[in-house]
C-alpha positions as semicolon CSV with decimal commas, in nm:
position;residue;x (nm);y (nm);z (nm)
1;M;-23,460;1,964;1,926
2;S;-23,195;1,718;2,076
3;S;-22,852;1,774;2,136
4;Q;-22,707;1,455;2,059
5;S;-22,695;1,394;1,681
6;N;-22,810;1,020;1,511
7;A;-22,594;1,084;1,246
8;Q;-22,331;0,801;1,175
9;P;-21,928;0,902;1,142
10;F;-21,815;0,807;0,820
11;Q;-21,731;0,471;0,734
12;F;-21,476;0,388;0,410
13;Q;-21,519;-0,019;0,357
14;L;-21,274;-0,219;0,090
15;A;-21,427;-0,556;0,181
16;P;-21,791;-0,646;0,079
17;D;-22,020;-0,719;0,374
18;R;-22,070;-1,102;0,254
19;L;-21,714;-1,285;0,195
20;W;-21,869;-1,618;0,071
21;Q;-21,942;-1,726;-0,265
22;A;-22,123;-2,067;-0,376
23;I;-21,935;-2,316;-0,512
24;N;-22,128;-2,548;-0,670
25;P;-22,085;-2,690;-1,046
26;W;-22,419;-2,819;-1,084
27;T;-22,592;-2,463;-1,067
28;W;-22,308;-2,307;-1,297
29;N;-22,435;-2,157;-1,594
30;V;-22,271;-2,327;-1,858
31;D;-22,289;-2,038;-2,084
32;A;-22,041;-1,816;-1,870
33;G;-21,715;-1,970;-1,933
34;P;-21,541;-2,285;-1,899
35;V;-21,527;-2,461;-1,590
36;G;-21,255;-2,692;-1,477
37;L;-20,909;-2,680;-1,287
38;I;-20,718;-2,675;-1,641
39;N;-20,896;-2,486;-1,926
40;V;-20,748;-2,462;-2,307
41;N;-20,878;-2,142;-2,527
42;I;-20,816;-2,274;-2,865
43;G;-20,876;-1,922;-2,976
44;E;-21,098;-1,829;-3,240
45;T;-21,111;-2,081;-3,504
46;K;-21,379;-2,184;-3,811
47;Y;-21,400;-2,581;-3,655
48;P;-21,374;-2,570;-3,303
49;Q;-21,493;-2,945;-3,302
50;T;-21,228;-3,027;-3,487
51;E;-20,994;-2,851;-3,294
52;R;-21,150;-3,034;-2,970
53;A;-21,121;-3,385;-3,155
54;I;-20,725;-3,318;-3,249
55;L;-20,657;-3,235;-2,855
56;D;-20,845;-3,514;-2,733
57;E;-20,748;-3,768;-3,006
58;V;-20,362;-3,640;-3,073
59;G;-20,262;-3,486;-2,814
60;S;-20,243;-3,086;-2,610
61;Y;-20,056;-2,841;-2,799
62;G;-19,752;-2,943;-2,601
63;K;-19,737;-3,291;-2,655
64;Q;-19,773;-3,177;-3,056
65;L;-19,494;-2,887;-3,037
66;G;-19,313;-3,170;-2,849
67;H;-19,310;-3,381;-3,129
68;I;-19,239;-3,099;-3,365
69;G;-18,929;-3,000;-3,184
70;D;-18,817;-3,390;-3,167
71;A;-18,878;-3,384;-3,559
72;L;-18,688;-3,063;-3,587
73;E;-18,385;-3,178;-3,391
74;V;-18,348;-3,490;-3,601
75;L;-18,348;-3,262;-3,966
76;I;-18,119;-3,018;-3,762
77;R;-17,881;-3,287;-3,718
78;H;-17,872;-3,413;-4,095
79;L;-17,903;-3,071;-4,301
80;D;-17,588;-2,923;-4,422
81;L;-17,571;-2,576;-4,233
82;K;-17,307;-2,395;-4,380
83;D;-17,469;-2,200;-4,646
84;L;-17,693;-2,029;-4,327
85;N;-17,680;-1,675;-4,269
86;R;-17,575;-1,582;-3,928
87;A;-17,953;-1,453;-3,835
88;E;-18,057;-1,817;-3,971
89;Q;-17,758;-2,003;-3,736
90;D;-17,900;-1,772;-3,459
91;T;-18,250;-1,887;-3,503
92;L;-18,144;-2,270;-3,486
93;D;-17,931;-2,203;-3,177
94;V;-18,200;-2,036;-3,008
95;L;-18,458;-2,337;-3,092
96;K;-18,180;-2,581;-2,979
97;G;-18,131;-2,394;-2,687
98;D;-18,495;-2,421;-2,610
99;L;-18,533;-2,803;-2,691
100;A;-18,229;-2,854;-2,502
101;Q;-18,346;-2,664;-2,164
102;I;-18,699;-2,867;-2,246
103;R;-18,513;-3,205;-2,203
104;G;-18,366;-3,093;-1,898
105;I;-18,704;-2,934;-1,734
106;K;-18,900;-3,320;-1,848
107;A;-18,568;-3,478;-1,716
108;R;-18,542;-3,298;-1,400
109;E;-18,972;-3,358;-1,373
110;A;-18,939;-3,731;-1,410
111;L;-18,678;-3,782;-1,121
112;R;-18,917;-3,576;-0,883
113;S;-19,215;-3,781;-0,994
114;A;-19,019;-4,127;-0,923
115;T;-18,935;-4,014;-0,585
């Protein structure tokens, strides 16, 4: 029997041997999930075709929420708010603050895009 051992020392490996991945959208399985840079998960809905048509024809959820926010600002400016309790007033104040912040971000991004 030989005095040399053929045993390998203990090795711990964190990374796999193969560090590559084929990225070919033509070979991806479509059932595996969405493929694209931006994917919107519309959640569980009974009518996914309707949701997709709304997104395609009306606009993104952000665009739709923006229109709702704009309309709420108009209503808030023209309503008599004196009978609201403190919690109701606070709720509207938070919304108005969010909408003002969104306007600021849009203005900033418009300037950034123009330069």
